[in-house]
N, C-alpha and C positions, 0 to 999 in steps of 0.2 A: 582602828592604830597606837600603836604607842613609842613609845623612845624611856630613856632607864636617866635617874637624876639623883641626885646628891645629895646625904640628908645623915644624921647622925649617927642611924642607923646600918647606912649601908647603900647601895643603891634600890632603888622601889622604882616601880612603873607608872611612868604618868600618861595618860591618854591622849591623846592628838587629834582632836576632828582633824575628818579629813578634808575640808577646806581650809585649813592649815596648810595640812600637808601638798595637800596638791603644789601650791606655788612653788615650792624647793622643787619640783621637776621640769620647770619653763613657765615661762607666759605667753600660748601652750608649748608646753614642751615638743619634740621633733615625733614622740612616741602616742603625745597628745592629738595630735593635724593627723596623721598618717591611722588608725584608730576611729576616730571619726568617719575621716573617708569612706574607709572602709563600714563601719556601721551603716553609711548614711546609704549604702545601695541594700537595705535591707527595703532603705521604704517603695524602689520601685517596684516591689512585689504584691508592695501593698497597695501602690494605686492602683497598680495593672489590676487588680481581683475585685477593688472596690471600683473601676470606672466600667469595666469589659461588659457589662450587661449595655450600656451606650450603644454598644457594637450588637452584641447578642439578639437585646430584645427589638431590634429596629424591626418598625413592622412596615414592608414596601408595602407599593402603589398594589391591587387589588381587584380581584372581581371572580364572583362568582358563574360556576360551567357547568351544563349537564352534558361529558360525556355520552351520551345514549343518543341522544340527539345532536347534538353534532359531528359524530363519528358514523349517526346510522345515514339510512335514505329517506329520511322526512324532508321534504322542502319545508326552509325559514321563509317566513315571506316579512319576519321582521324580529327583533332582538332589543329588548333592553338592559344591557348589565348595569348589574349593584354590586357593592360591596359585599355586600350577604342575600343579597337575591337579586333573582335574574325572570323575567317575563321575555318568554317563547308567542309567536305569534304563525302557527304552521301555516303549511300547505292547503287542508282542511279545515281552517277558519277556526280554529281552534285555540285559544289561550291559556296557555301553559307555565306556571308560576312557580319557579322550583326555590328550595333551603336548599343551602350549602351544606347546612348538620343535618338534615329529618334526610334529603334527600338522595340514596345509596348511591345514584352514578354522580349526585354532584362533586366539586372540585374547584378548587379554584388556584385562580392562575394570576402569575405575582408579577410584576414588571421588574425586572433584576438591571441591574446595570450590564451585570457580565453572566457570562456561565458559571461563573465561581462562585458567585455569591452565596450564601446560607448565611441564616440566622436559625435561630432557637424557634422567632414566628414562623420563617418559611419549612423548617425541620418539623415541628407539628402543629402548621396552622392552628398558630395562637390567635386571631382572626373573631372580629364577629363576636358570640356568643360565650368563646374561650380566649378574650383579645384578656381581659384582666389577666392573667397566670403570666402575662410578661412581666405585670407591674407584681404579682405578686411574691415570682420569685424573688428579685429583688429583692423586697420585702422577709422573706423569708434570710436570705445570706445576710445582712444586718438587724438580722434577731439575733444568726449568728456572730455578726461581731459584739453583740453587746453583750451574749454569753458569754467571749471569751475575754469581753475584757474585766469582769467578773471574778473571773476563775482562776486568768492566770496572771493575774495580778498580783494574788494570794498565795499562786505557786513561784512566781518567780523569788518572792519575799525569803517564799521557805528552803525553796535547793537551791535558788539564786538566777540571775539575770541571762549568765553566759549558756547555761545548760540549758534553761528556760526557750534565752534566744535562737540555739539552737534545733530545738523537738521540733520549733513553732516554722524555722524559718525548711526542712528539709519535709519534716508530713504531708504541706500546698501540695509539693513537688508529687509525691504520691495520685495525694488525690486529682491533684490538676490532670495528669495522667489518667484517671480513675473517668474523670468529665467526658472526655474527648471519646471514651470508650461506653459510653453509656447511650441505650435505645432507648428510655422512654421521655418521657415530663419527670415523671415522679423520680426517678433514680437523680437525675439532672439538680433536681429543688432539695433532694437530702444532701448530697455530696456539695452541693453550693453552702449547702446550712454547716456541715462539719470545716468548708474549707476558710468561710468564714471568722469562725469559732479560732482558728491557729493565727488566722492572717492577725489576727487584733492581737493574738499575743504573743507574735512578731513585735509587732508595730509600738505594744506596752512593754516589751523588758525591752528594744533595742535603743527608746525614746531613753527608757531607764537608765538604761547605761551612758548614753551620750552625756545626759546629766549631771548624770553621778562622776562624772568625766573629767565633767570639762572646769574649770576657772573658774569661780563664781563669781568675775565680771564679765565671761565669756560668755554663760549660760546664754543670754538671748541671744549674741551676734546666730552662736552655736543651734540656738532655736531655727530663726531664721533663713538660715543656710539649707536645715536642714529640708523646709519646708520649698527652699527651693525644688531639690528631684520632686518634690512632688511635682512642678509645673516641668519638670522635664519629664517625668514620668510619663505624663497626661502624652506629650507633643510626641515620644514613643513610641504609645501605648496607638497613636491617631497614623503615623507613620504603619506597623504593622499589620493594625488593621485594615489600611486604603492598599498596600501590597498585598497581604493577605488573601483577603474578604470572606473565607470557606473560616464559620466561628471553630471548627473541631480545629483547623489549624491552629489558627489565634490563640486555640489553650495552648496546646504545644509549646509556643513561643512564651507565652509568657509565664510559665511554667518549667520548661528546663534551664535557661537560666540560671538559675539559684542553685543548680546544683556547682557553677564553676567557684559561688563564694563557701566550698572547699575550709580553705584556708582560713578559716570565723576557728578551727575546733582550736587551732593552734593563738 
């Protein structure tokens, strides 16, 4: 920022620090307050994507079953169900132990609260030997977050906060729709990684904009209010997950609302 001052040679530019200029716009001004409240809405997208695996990766109670034995004509004298291994005592006195991972007829039966409830665990049977994959998906997502924090900090400095923010606001919408259509766990993890990259870019550029536009003495308050949106986002996401219950539809519900923030362009 610069202003003009007079000297014996005429008018010369004088650099004015932004922190000295902002108080002239108000303490804070209406523009700053409105801009802050609108930018804070970006934080909801951040919260939704950071926390959604608490619902996507939820592992319901489950037990291993052999569909050929239970659906066939074999008499079953006794059965001991386990999460990963189940033992059958058949009518001929034979004891059969099956493991769902290795038995071609093995399948998991999940105890779900409603018929609508699905998670990535029930979608791709991420239990027993594959139980670590749900946690791995979260780890890979936050590797994307770490990458985005490093990458978009420099991009925002070079291209500006606003356009970086817009890129990172709308790209996750497209990625989120892509996640809705994935057919394999690998596709899910890859898209979640890139989701993490752009979501962290959104958080980084938004926080930078808010802090740079706030009057110095109000930055602490602005940061505290900003974090209130995090708590609100967690509550909203819990409500969405409770009423929708199907992880693919939850994904759409947390991705599409960002389109409504189109006014950020102006």
